[in-house]
C-alpha positions as CSV (number, residue, x, y, z in Angstrom):
1,M,28.8,121.9,144.9
2,T,32.1,120.2,145.6
3,A,31.8,117.7,142.9
4,T,30.8,120.3,140.3
5,L,33.8,122.5,141.3
6,A,36.1,119.4,141.0
7,G,34.6,118.6,137.7
8,L,35.1,122.2,136.4
9,L,38.7,122.1,137.5
10,L,39.1,118.5,135.9
11,A,37.3,119.6,132.7
12,M,39.2,123.0,131.9
13,G,42.1,123.0,134.4
14,L,43.8,119.7,133.5
15,P,43.8,120.0,129.6
16,S,45.0,123.8,130.2
17,L,47.9,122.4,132.5
18,F,48.8,119.8,129.8
19,A,48.9,122.5,127.1
20,F,51.0,124.7,129.3
21,L,53.6,121.9,130.0
22,K,53.6,121.1,126.3
23,R,54.2,124.7,125.3
24,G,57.5,125.1,123.3
25,K,58.0,121.5,122.5
26,G,58.2,120.7,118.9
27,A,57.9,116.9,118.8
28,I,54.4,115.4,119.2
29,E,54.4,112.5,121.7
30,Q,51.8,110.4,120.2
31,W,50.6,107.8,122.7
32,P,51.0,110.2,125.8
33,H,48.9,112.8,123.9
34,L,46.0,110.2,123.4
35,I,46.4,108.8,126.8
36,K,46.2,112.1,128.6
37,A,43.2,113.4,126.5
38,W,41.2,110.2,126.9
39,G,42.2,109.7,130.6
40,S,41.1,113.1,131.7
41,C,37.8,112.7,129.7
42,L,37.0,109.3,131.1
43,A,37.8,110.7,134.7
44,L,35.3,113.4,134.2
45,L,32.6,111.1,132.9
46,A,33.3,108.9,135.9
47,L,32.7,112.1,138.1
48,V,29.4,112.9,136.5
49,L,28.2,109.3,136.9
50,L,29.7,108.2,140.3
51,W,30.2,111.4,142.2
52,E,27.5,113.8,140.9
53,R,25.3,110.8,140.2
54,R,23.7,112.5,137.1
55,P,23.1,111.1,133.7
56,L,25.2,111.9,130.7
57,A,22.3,113.8,129.4
58,S,23.0,116.4,131.9
59,I,26.0,117.4,129.8
60,G,24.3,117.2,126.5
61,I,24.9,113.5,125.6
62,A,21.7,111.9,124.5
63,W,20.5,109.8,121.6
64,G,17.9,110.4,119.0
65,N,18.2,114.2,118.2
66,Y,18.8,113.4,114.5
67,L,17.9,116.9,113.2
68,A,20.6,118.4,115.5
69,W,23.1,115.8,114.3
70,L,22.2,116.7,110.7
71,I,22.8,120.4,111.6
72,G,26.2,119.5,113.1
73,A,27.1,117.5,110.0
74,A,26.1,120.5,107.8
75,L,28.2,123.0,109.8
76,G,31.2,120.8,109.9
77,L,31.1,120.1,106.1
78,T,30.7,123.8,105.4
79,I,33.7,124.7,107.4
80,L,35.8,121.8,106.1
81,A,34.9,122.7,102.5
82,T,35.6,126.3,103.1
83,S,39.2,125.5,104.5
84,V,39.9,123.2,101.5
85,I,38.8,125.9,99.0
86,S,40.9,128.5,100.9
87,I,44.0,126.3,100.6
88,L,43.5,125.7,97.0
89,Q,42.8,129.2,96.1
90,A,45.9,130.4,98.1
91,S,48.2,127.9,96.4
92,K,46.7,128.8,93.0
93,G,47.4,132.6,93.5
94,G,51.0,131.8,94.4
95,K,50.6,132.2,98.1
96,P,51.7,129.6,100.9
97,A,49.1,126.7,100.8
98,L,48.8,126.9,104.5
99,P,48.1,130.0,106.6
100,E,51.3,131.4,108.0
101,D,50.1,131.2,111.6
102,S,49.0,127.7,111.3
103,A,51.5,126.3,108.9
104,E,54.1,125.1,111.6
105,G,51.5,123.1,113.6
106,L,49.7,121.7,110.6
107,N,52.9,120.5,109.0
108,R,53.9,119.0,112.2
109,L,50.6,117.0,112.4
110,A,50.8,116.1,108.7
111,G,54.0,114.5,109.3
112,T,52.6,112.0,111.7
113,P,51.4,108.5,110.8
114,A,47.7,108.3,109.3
115,W,46.5,106.2,112.3
116,F,47.6,109.0,114.7
117,R,45.9,111.7,112.6
118,W,42.7,109.7,112.6
119,A,43.1,109.2,116.4
120,V,43.7,113.0,116.9
121,V,40.7,114.0,115.0
122,I,38.3,111.6,116.8
123,T,40.0,112.2,120.2
124,A,39.6,116.1,119.8
125,G,36.1,115.9,118.6
126,V,34.9,113.8,121.5
127,T,37.0,114.7,124.4
128,E,37.2,118.4,123.8
129,E,33.4,118.7,123.3
130,I,32.8,117.1,126.6
131,M,35.5,118.9,128.5
132,F,35.2,122.3,127.1
133,R,31.5,122.5,125.9
134,G,29.0,120.1,127.4
135,Y,30.2,119.9,131.0
136,P,31.3,123.4,131.7
137,V,28.5,125.1,130.0
138,E,25.9,123.2,131.9
139,R,27.5,123.3,135.2
140,L,28.5,126.9,135.1
141,H,24.9,127.8,133.9
142,A,23.7,126.0,136.9
143,L,26.0,127.7,139.2
144,T,25.8,131.3,138.0
145,G,22.4,131.4,136.3
146,N,24.1,133.3,133.5
147,L,24.3,131.7,130.1
148,W,26.8,134.3,128.8
149,I,29.3,133.4,131.6
150,A,28.6,129.7,131.1
151,A,29.4,130.0,127.3
152,L,32.4,132.5,127.3
153,V,34.4,131.1,130.1
154,P,34.8,127.6,128.6
155,L,35.3,129.2,125.0
156,T,38.1,131.4,126.4
157,V,39.8,128.5,128.1
158,F,39.4,126.2,125.1
159,T,40.9,128.9,122.8
160,L,43.9,129.6,125.1
161,A,44.5,125.9,125.6
162,H,45.5,125.5,122.0
163,L,48.5,127.4,122.7
164,G,50.2,124.3,123.7
165,G,50.8,123.3,120.0
166,W,50.0,126.4,118.0
167,S,50.9,130.0,117.5
168,W,49.0,133.1,118.8
169,G,47.8,133.9,115.4
170,H,46.2,130.4,115.0
171,L,44.0,131.2,118.0
172,I,41.9,133.4,115.8
173,G,40.7,130.4,113.9
174,V,40.3,128.4,117.1
175,L,38.1,131.1,118.4
176,F,36.1,131.4,115.4
177,G,35.5,127.6,115.2
178,G,34.8,127.4,119.0
179,S,32.4,130.1,118.7
180,L,30.4,128.3,116.2
181,L,30.4,125.0,118.1
182,T,29.4,126.8,121.3
183,G,26.6,128.5,119.4
184,L,25.5,125.2,118.0
185,Y,25.4,123.6,121.5
186,L,23.4,126.5,123.0
187,W,20.9,126.3,120.1
188,Q,20.6,122.5,120.2
189,R,21.7,121.6,123.6
190,D,23.0,118.3,122.0
191,L,26.7,117.5,122.4
192,I,26.8,114.7,119.8
193,A,25.9,117.3,117.2
194,C,28.9,119.3,118.2
195,M,31.1,116.1,118.2
196,I,30.1,115.6,114.7
197,A,30.8,119.0,113.5
198,H,34.2,119.0,115.4
199,V,35.3,115.8,113.9
200,L,34.4,117.0,110.4
201,I,36.3,120.3,110.8
202,D,39.3,118.6,112.1
203,S,39.2,115.9,109.4
204,L,41.2,118.2,107.2
205,L,44.3,116.8,109.0
206,I,43.5,113.3,107.8
207,F,44.0,114.1,104.1
208,L,46.1,117.2,104.4
209,P,49.5,115.4,103.4
210,A,47.8,114.1,100.2
211,L,46.5,117.5,99.4
212,L,49.8,119.3,100.1
213,R,51.6,116.6,97.8
214,K,49.2,117.3,95.0
215,L,49.8,121.0,95.3
216,A,53.5,120.6,95.3
217,A,53.4,118.3,92.3
218,R,51.2,120.9,90.5
219,D,53.6,123.7,91.4
220,A,56.6,121.6,90.2
221,R,54.9,120.9,87.0
222,C,54.1,124.5,86.4
223,A,57.5,125.5,87.2
224,R,58.9,122.9,84.5
225,E,56.5,124.3,81.9
226,Q,57.4,127.8,82.5
227,S,61.2,126.8,82.4
228,S,60.6,125.0,79.1
229,A,58.7,128.0,77.7
230,V,61.5,130.5,78.2
231,K,64.4,128.3,76.7
232,P,65.7,129.7,73.5
233,S,64.6,127.7,70.4
Protein backbone atom coordinates (compact mmCIF):
# COMPACT_ATOMS: atom_id res chain seq x y z
CA MET A 1 0.00 0.00 0.00
CA THR A 2 2.75 2.47 0.96
CA ALA A 3 4.70 1.76 -2.21
CA THR A 4 1.58 2.21 -4.34
CA LEU A 5 0.65 5.52 -2.72
CA ALA A 6 4.22 6.73 -3.18
CA GLY A 7 4.05 5.58 -6.81
CA LEU A 8 0.80 7.44 -7.43
CA LEU A 9 2.25 10.60 -5.91
CA LEU A 10 5.36 10.25 -8.03
CA ALA A 11 3.42 9.42 -11.20
CA MET A 12 0.82 12.17 -11.11
CA GLY A 13 1.96 14.60 -8.42
CA LEU A 14 5.52 15.30 -9.55
CA PRO A 15 4.71 16.14 -13.21
CA SER A 16 1.83 18.32 -12.02
CA LEU A 17 4.21 20.16 -9.68
CA PHE A 18 6.65 20.74 -12.53
CA ALA A 19 3.78 22.02 -14.69
CA PHE A 20 2.64 24.38 -11.93
CA LEU A 21 6.16 25.77 -11.46
CA LYS A 22 6.49 26.23 -15.23
CA ARG A 23 3.18 28.07 -15.56
CA GLY A 24 3.65 31.56 -16.98
CA LYS A 25 7.22 31.05 -18.20
CA GLY A 26 7.52 31.65 -21.93
CA ALA A 27 10.94 30.19 -22.68
CA ILE A 28 11.37 26.44 -23.00
CA GLU A 29 14.25 25.09 -20.95
CA GLN A 30 15.22 22.27 -23.25
CA TRP A 31 17.56 20.02 -21.29
CA PRO A 32 15.87 20.61 -17.89
CA HIS A 33 12.53 19.67 -19.47
CA LEU A 34 13.88 16.36 -20.77
CA ILE A 35 15.82 15.55 -17.61
CA LYS A 36 12.81 16.14 -15.35
CA ALA A 37 10.51 14.05 -17.55
CA TRP A 38 12.84 11.07 -17.91
CA GLY A 39 14.12 11.31 -14.34
CA SER A 40 10.60 11.12 -12.92
CA CYS A 41 9.67 8.26 -15.24
CA LEU A 42 12.78 6.21 -14.46
CA ALA A 43 12.23 6.77 -10.74
CA LEU A 44 8.69 5.40 -11.11
CA LEU A 45 9.92 2.35 -13.02
CA ALA A 46 12.53 1.75 -10.32
CA LEU A 47 9.78 1.92 -7.71
CA VAL A 48 7.73 -0.68 -9.59
CA LEU A 49 10.65 -3.09 -9.98
CA LEU A 50 12.53 -2.57 -6.71
CA TRP A 51 9.97 -1.46 -4.12
CA GLU A 52 6.73 -2.99 -5.33
CA ARG A 53 8.71 -5.90 -6.80
CA ARG A 54 6.28 -6.24 -9.68
CA PRO A 55 6.97 -6.72 -13.39
CA LEU A 56 6.49 -3.99 -15.97
CA ALA A 57 3.59 -6.04 -17.30
CA SER A 58 1.71 -4.90 -14.18
CA ILE A 59 1.52 -1.42 -15.75
CA GLY A 60 0.77 -2.60 -19.26
CA ILE A 61 4.29 -2.85 -20.67
CA ALA A 62 4.60 -6.22 -22.38
CA TRP A 63 5.86 -7.45 -25.73
CA GLY A 64 4.07 -9.30 -28.48
CA ASN A 65 0.57 -7.79 -28.66
CA TYR A 66 1.03 -6.81 -32.29
CA LEU A 67 -2.66 -6.31 -32.97
CA ALA A 68 -2.87 -3.72 -30.18
CA TRP A 69 0.19 -1.96 -31.59
CA LEU A 70 -1.43 -1.88 -35.02
CA ILE A 71 -4.59 -0.40 -33.53
CA GLY A 72 -2.50 2.21 -31.72
CA ALA A 73 -0.72 3.11 -34.95
CA ALA A 74 -4.02 3.41 -36.81
CA LEU A 75 -5.45 5.68 -34.10
CA GLY A 76 -2.37 7.88 -34.03
CA LEU A 77 -2.18 8.22 -37.82
CA THR A 78 -5.88 9.04 -38.04
CA ILE A 79 -5.62 11.88 -35.50
CA LEU A 80 -2.39 13.13 -37.08
CA ALA A 81 -3.93 13.19 -40.56
CA THR A 82 -7.03 14.94 -39.23
CA SER A 83 -4.86 17.61 -37.58
CA VAL A 84 -2.88 18.27 -40.75
CA ILE A 85 -6.03 18.44 -42.87
CA SER A 86 -7.59 20.88 -40.39
CA ILE A 87 -4.54 23.15 -40.57
CA LEU A 88 -4.54 23.09 -44.37
CA GLN A 89 -8.27 23.72 -44.61
CA ALA A 90 -8.14 26.58 -42.12
CA SER A 91 -5.30 28.25 -43.99
CA LYS A 92 -7.00 27.72 -47.33
CA GLY A 93 -10.14 29.38 -46.01
CA GLY A 94 -8.25 32.47 -44.91
CA LYS A 95 -8.28 31.54 -41.22
CA PRO A 96 -5.19 31.24 -38.99
CA ALA A 97 -3.36 27.99 -39.76
CA LEU A 98 -3.14 27.10 -36.06
CA PRO A 99 -6.04 27.09 -33.60
CA GLU A 100 -6.02 30.28 -31.56
CA ASP A 101 -5.97 28.43 -28.25
CA SER A 102 -2.92 26.37 -29.29
CA ALA A 103 -1.04 28.80 -31.52
CA GLU A 104 1.25 30.26 -28.84
CA GLY A 105 2.41 26.89 -27.53
CA LEU A 106 2.78 25.33 -30.98
CA ASN A 107 4.74 28.30 -32.32
CA ARG A 108 6.98 28.20 -29.26
CA LEU A 109 7.77 24.54 -29.87
CA ALA A 110 8.08 25.07 -33.62
CA GLY A 111 10.83 27.55 -32.91
CA THR A 112 13.00 25.01 -31.10
CA PRO A 113 15.74 22.91 -32.77
CA ALA A 114 14.65 19.79 -34.67
CA TRP A 115 16.48 17.48 -32.25
CA PHE A 116 14.50 18.89 -29.35
CA ARG A 117 11.17 18.47 -31.13
CA TRP A 118 12.04 14.83 -31.81
CA ALA A 119 13.04 14.40 -28.17
CA VAL A 120 9.84 16.06 -26.91
CA VAL A 121 7.64 13.84 -29.07
CA ILE A 122 9.33 10.61 -27.95
CA THR A 123 9.60 11.76 -24.34
CA ALA A 124 5.92 12.66 -24.10
CA GLY A 125 4.83 9.48 -25.86
CA VAL A 126 6.76 7.24 -23.49
CA THR A 127 6.88 9.01 -20.13
CA GLU A 128 3.35 10.42 -20.08
CA GLU A 129 1.83 7.06 -20.94
CA ILE A 130 3.71 5.40 -18.10
CA MET A 131 3.01 8.12 -15.53
CA PHE A 132 -0.53 9.15 -16.50
CA ARG A 133 -1.94 5.98 -18.01
CA GLY A 134 -0.37 2.62 -17.24
CA TYR A 135 0.71 3.01 -13.64
CA PRO A 136 -2.14 5.08 -12.16
CA VAL A 137 -4.91 3.25 -14.01
CA GLU A 138 -3.71 -0.16 -12.84
CA ARG A 139 -2.90 0.86 -9.28
CA LEU A 140 -6.06 2.92 -8.72
CA HIS A 141 -8.12 0.06 -10.12
CA ALA A 142 -6.46 -2.29 -7.65
CA LEU A 143 -6.98 0.13 -4.75
CA THR A 144 -10.58 1.19 -5.45
CA GLY A 145 -11.98 -1.68 -7.49
CA ASN A 146 -13.63 0.98 -9.65
CA LEU A 147 -12.44 1.23 -13.24
CA TRP A 148 -14.14 4.61 -13.78
CA ILE A 149 -12.19 6.18 -10.93
CA ALA A 150 -9.03 4.50 -12.14
CA ALA A 151 -9.51 5.99 -15.61
CA LEU A 152 -10.93 9.44 -14.84
CA VAL A 153 -8.56 10.56 -12.08
CA PRO A 154 -5.37 10.17 -14.18
CA LEU A 155 -7.12 11.62 -17.24
CA THR A 156 -8.11 14.72 -15.26
CA VAL A 157 -4.62 15.19 -13.84
CA PHE A 158 -3.07 14.56 -17.27
CA THR A 159 -5.26 17.24 -18.81
CA LEU A 160 -4.64 19.86 -16.13
CA ALA A 161 -0.90 19.18 -16.12
CA HIS A 162 -0.73 20.58 -19.65
CA LEU A 163 -1.55 24.02 -18.31
CA GLY A 164 2.16 24.39 -17.69
CA GLY A 165 2.79 25.27 -21.32
CA TRP A 166 -0.63 25.76 -22.88
CA SER A 167 -3.81 27.80 -22.58
CA TRP A 168 -7.09 26.73 -21.00
CA GLY A 169 -8.67 26.43 -24.43
CA HIS A 170 -5.98 23.98 -25.54
CA LEU A 171 -7.03 21.64 -22.76
CA ILE A 172 -10.11 20.66 -24.77
CA GLY A 173 -7.87 19.02 -27.36
CA VAL A 174 -5.72 17.45 -24.64
CA LEU A 175 -8.82 16.04 -22.96
CA PHE A 176 -10.08 14.62 -26.26
CA GLY A 177 -6.76 13.00 -27.14
CA GLY A 178 -6.26 11.78 -23.58
CA SER A 179 -9.72 10.23 -23.56
CA LEU A 180 -8.97 8.32 -26.76
CA LEU A 181 -5.67 7.07 -25.35
CA THR A 182 -7.32 6.08 -22.08
CA GLY A 183 -10.03 4.24 -23.99
CA LEU A 184 -7.37 2.47 -26.04
CA TYR A 185 -5.59 1.37 -22.88
CA LEU A 186 -8.75 0.12 -21.19
CA TRP A 187 -9.64 -1.78 -24.36
CA GLN A 188 -6.27 -3.38 -25.06
CA ARG A 189 -4.47 -3.08 -21.69
CA ASP A 190 -1.29 -2.51 -23.69
CA LEU A 191 0.74 0.58 -22.89
CA ILE A 192 3.04 0.20 -25.88
CA ALA A 193 0.02 0.63 -28.18
CA CYS A 194 -0.75 3.89 -26.37
CA MET A 195 2.86 5.01 -26.70
CA ILE A 196 2.77 4.39 -30.45
CA ALA A 197 -0.46 6.37 -30.81
CA HIS A 198 0.80 9.18 -28.58
CA VAL A 199 4.08 9.56 -30.50
CA LEU A 200 2.27 9.63 -33.84
CA ILE A 201 -0.24 12.24 -32.62
CA ASP A 202 2.51 14.49 -31.26
CA SER A 203 4.72 13.98 -34.32
CA LEU A 204 2.93 16.95 -35.87
CA LEU A 205 5.44 19.04 -33.90
CA ILE A 206 8.33 17.55 -35.87
CA PHE A 207 7.32 18.83 -39.28
CA LEU A 208 5.11 21.73 -38.18
CA PRO A 209 7.77 24.40 -39.00
CA ALA A 210 8.08 23.13 -42.59
CA LEU A 211 4.30 23.03 -42.93
CA LEU A 212 3.93 26.59 -41.64
CA ARG A 213 6.67 27.82 -43.96
CA LYS A 214 4.91 26.18 -46.91
CA LEU A 215 1.60 27.80 -46.00
CA ALA A 216 3.27 31.20 -45.52
CA ALA A 217 4.95 30.93 -48.92
CA ARG A 218 1.65 29.98 -50.53
CA ASP A 219 -0.14 32.92 -48.90
CA ALA A 220 2.62 35.30 -50.01
CA ARG A 221 2.39 33.98 -53.56
CA CYS A 222 -1.38 34.39 -53.61
CA ALA A 223 -1.03 37.94 -52.29
CA ARG A 224 1.44 38.80 -55.02
CA GLU A 225 -0.84 37.35 -57.70
CA GLN A 226 -3.84 39.30 -56.40
CA SER A 227 -1.74 42.48 -56.27
CA SER A 228 -0.64 41.98 -59.86
CA ALA A 229 -4.21 41.34 -60.97
CA VAL A 230 -5.51 44.65 -59.65
CA LYS A 231 -2.75 46.82 -61.12
CA PRO A 232 -3.95 49.09 -63.97
CA SER A 233 -2.82 48.04 -67.43
